[in-house]
Steps between C-alpha positions, in 0.01 A plus 500: 500500500181301458205501736595145601848617600350787700276252683803284570680801651226635731204343684238751375212365289195637321305703579783660699791446261575852374799434271441392139848500351864568583648751255857516632691380802849540642643396837353805677231638268182376332241646265167322460179568311139484619190572293178572688224360281204649682375151594685501834265451795567835668367717216140401584526696823795737448317690355200383294462828309873580479705177520839566656780262600550532877835656585577230753469240221742698285745486791433126533571448130838674527582303816414176317749602231753547780415154632577350158837676511570372852413144395813503287709642786394222739477223239716277720213478749164489316303464826579861592213737420540878506255677733469878498607650831487869414372738233599868498477820301203395288400757240201451272545712189257362239188288480513155343177402327364187332688433177822663622832321482762590759865420548603385847856605579671371816863533605693364798674792668640322805521159663557439869490142628158366393356843420484656155432870446350596165382799297192455282315686226181432311534663159203597284558641151866570579428694820499396866151418624621376840838520673603354835766304686450183697677228694455123493616230737548144393 
């Protein structure tokens, strides 16, 4: 999926759009790619001598991938925007540095009324860098 299609699916924009490309997508699962170039604004202060992608932004990237997935689920009503209502069981397992490319893996595990429950992983070099579950309301 092109960047234009991603922008059509979710309201996020630069410098806070954290999904570069959709690799694969099914009805309940999505895998996206994000490359951190080192030119992102946060590296100037996090940390100047050891640039590191903030963990909360890795979570945000995976949740944006989930939002792209949910855009397809609620395609009949494009005015509905997913908003995170809960994030649980976050585990940071590896550091993501400038120049790294990660895969963002999100899966719908349950749907109840307007709420969607999802599992997410940020994958670096084939291994989980971040794992968590979250919920969104439309």
